[in-house]
N, C-alpha and C positions, 0 to 999 in steps of 0.2 A: 265688452268685459264680462263674459259669462263664465269664465273659468272659476271653478270652486277649488279652493285650497284647504287642506286639513291643517290642523295645528302642527302635525309632524312635517308637512310640506314647508311650512314657515320656518320651522327649526332647521330643516335640511338646507333651506335657502340661507338662513343665518350662518350656518357653518361654511357654506360656499363663499359668502360675503367675507367672513372672517379670513378665510384662506387667501382670497384675492385682493381685498381692499383693507383688511384690518377692521378694528372696531369702529373706525370713522365711518364706515359704510353702513353701519347698523342703525339707520334712520328710517322710520316708517315710510316717509314720502319717497325716499330713494328706492326702497325695496318694492313698494307698491308699483312704482313706475317701471322698474326692471322686470317685474312679473306681469305687468300689464293687467292689473286687477284694481278694484276699487279700494279706497281706504277702509270701507266697511268690512272687507275681507280680513284685513289685519285686525281691526278692532272687534270683530266677531270672536276671535280667539284670544285676544290679549286686551286687557283693560287699558294698558298704557305701554309706552316703550320700555319703561322699567319692568313691567310685567313680562314683556318679551325677553328682556335681558335675563331676568331671573329664570325663565323657562329654558333659555339657551344654556345657562350655567348648569342647571339641573340635568339637562340632557347630556351635556359634556361630561359631567361627573358620572352619570349612569352608563352612558355608551362607551366612553373612552377610558373609564377607570373601573367601575364596578362590574361591567359586563366582561371586560378583559380579565379581571381577577377571577371571576367565576369560570371563564373558559380555561384559564391556567390551572385552577384547582382541579378541574376535571381531568387534566393530563396526568396528574399524580406524580409523585417523586420530586423531591426538591431540585435535583440537578436538571431534570427534564423541564420543570417549571421555569427555573432561572434561564436555562438555555433558550427556551422558546421566547421568554420575555425579552432577553437581550437581542435575540434574532429580530424580533419585531421592531425594537428600538433602532437597531442598526439599519435594517432594510427598508423601513417605512418612513417616508417624509413626515415630519411632525409640524406641519404648517398651522394647524389649529392650535396646537400647544404653544407655538411661538406667538401666535396672535393673542391668545388668552393671557400669556405672561406680559406681553407688551401692554395690553389693556390694563392689567393689574398694576402696572407701574404708575398709572395716572389716576386710577379709580379705586378708592379704598374698599368698596363693596366687592369688587372683582378680586382685589388682592386677598381679601378674606376667603373668598371661594377657592382661589388657587391654593392658598395655604391649607385649607381643609382637604382638598384633593391630594396635596403633597403628603399630608398626614396619613390618609387612607393608604396611599401607595407605599410609603415607608413602613407603616405597620404591617402590611401584607408581606413585603420583602423580608422584614425582620423576622416575622413568624416562620417563613419558609427556611431561612438560614438557621434560625434557632432550633427548629425541629431536627436538624442534622447534628445536634449536640454542640453547636457553637454557643458560647456564653451570650446571654441576652445583650449586654453592653457592646460586645464585639459585633454581634449580629446587627445591631442597630447602626453602628458606625459603618459597616459594609453596606447596609441598605441605603444609608444617606449617600454614600459614594456612588452607588448605582443610580440613585435618583439624580444626583448631580450630572452623571453621564447622560441621562435622558434629557435633562434640561439643556445641557451643552449641545446635544444632538439637535434639539429643536431650534436653538438659537444660532447655531453655526452649521447649517446643513452642508456647506462645502467641505467642512472638516470630515464629515462622515464618508464622503466620497473617497477619501484617501485610505480608509480602512480596508483591510483584507476581510471580505465578508464571511470568512470562515472563523474569524476570531470569536464569535459568539459561542462556539462549541467549547472553547477553553475557558472563557470567562465564568461560566456557571460553575465549573470545577474549582476554579481559583477562589471564588467567593465562598465556596463551601469547605475549603480546605481548613482542617483544624491546625495545620502547621503554619499558616500564613502569618500569624502574629508571634511566633516563637523566634527568639534570637538564635541564630546559628553560629 
């Protein structure tokens, strides 16, 4: 057992465990055995399993929310940002998202972290839509609907397989349409 793992190696392994086993697999002894390293390797980087969980949640927020938002902002243009975001949601399996939400249903600390990430995401989407002249309250409602779509994609992956994968091109335009809420 001479393998040296970094803190990021442990986080990456935690994400893989979440995808394949769910939160039940995030036990120090199980991960140590799977990686064929000593317990000291784990405890060198994390004071406790709770510390590891906190680091995993932080990495999830940073890598899967904040970094994606930064990438999208670099694209420029509300329609381009929403189209890219929707494309990623439709075309990319969301197994870590599903695992985090499942974990959050039974663990209050995780539920609070998931809620905080939801707020970051909804605030970003609201801002994108509102910048196109959509009133703030309507933009927020649309952002929540897009967020629900993402959650649904994560929790019902088979449903996404039935989508025409070109639909993302139209959805960005639809959510930015000023006429969407007008009675005709």
